[in-house]
N, C-alpha and C positions, 0 to 999 in steps of 0.2 A: 316349206311352202309358205310364202308370204302372200297375204291378200292386199291388194292395192284398191283403196276405195276411191272411186271416181264420182264426180258430181259435186253437189253443194251440201253443206251441213244442214240438217233438218232442225228447225226450232223445236225444242223439247217442251216448251211451256204451253202447249196447246190445251192442257187440261185446266187452265186457270179460268175463272169465271169472266165473262165478258163485262167490261166496264169502260165507260168513256166519260171523262170529266166528272166523276163521282156518281154517274147514273148507271145503274146495273141492269143487265139483261133485258127483260121484257119492258122495262120502263123507258128504254131508248125509243121505242116506237111511239109511246105516249109523249115523250119530249119532242120528237119530230112533229107530231100532230099539234102540240101546243104552239110550237114556233110557227108552223104553217098557218094555224088559225089566227095567230097574232098578225101575220102578214096580210091575210085576207081582211082582218079587222082594220088594219092600217089603210088598205085600199078603200074599204067602205066608208070609214070615218073621214078620210081625206077628201073623198068625193062629196060627202054630205056636209061636212063642217069646216074643212080646210086642212092643210098639211100639218099644222101644229097639233090640232085635235087628233088627227090620225096617228101622229108619232106618239103622243101621250097614250092613246088607246092601245097602240101596239106594245108599248112598254108595260102597261098595266096587265094586259092579257098574257104576255109572256111570263111576267113575274108570278102571276096567280097560277098559271099552268105549271111552272117549274117548282114553286113552293108546294103545290098539291102533290107533285110527283115525289119530292123529297120526303114529305110526310108519309105518303103511302109506302115508300121504300123502307122506311124505318120499321114498318110492320112485318117486313119479309117479302119474299118473292111470291108466296102463295097466300091467298086470302084465308084468314083465320076467323073463326067465330069466337068471340069472347063473351060468354054468357055471364051476366052479373047476378050474383046471389050466392047463397050458401047451400051447398048440396051435402046431404048426409047419405052415405052408402052403408046399408045394413047387410049383414050376413056375408061379409067378404071372406071370412074364414068359416069353414064348416067345423062344427064341434063333433069330434068322433068319440 
């Protein structure tokens, strides 16, 4: 008895983490928001000061947003508290 498989092959790499152009997971939404805000900034600055000022403002806002995302991304996908100081733990082992 032979089984004939019909249909298309399924991509087996679905368990890989989501990444697009070096930006991982939840940071993709922040990247889209940064690019969107830079576009809105372009419109605002171009109306107020001119097209060149709008273009420069757009570039600056996009770069600041993306650099912020890359810096946050290096810390990991989840927020971590990093308390500074020296902590001494006493009585970790019980004396029997």
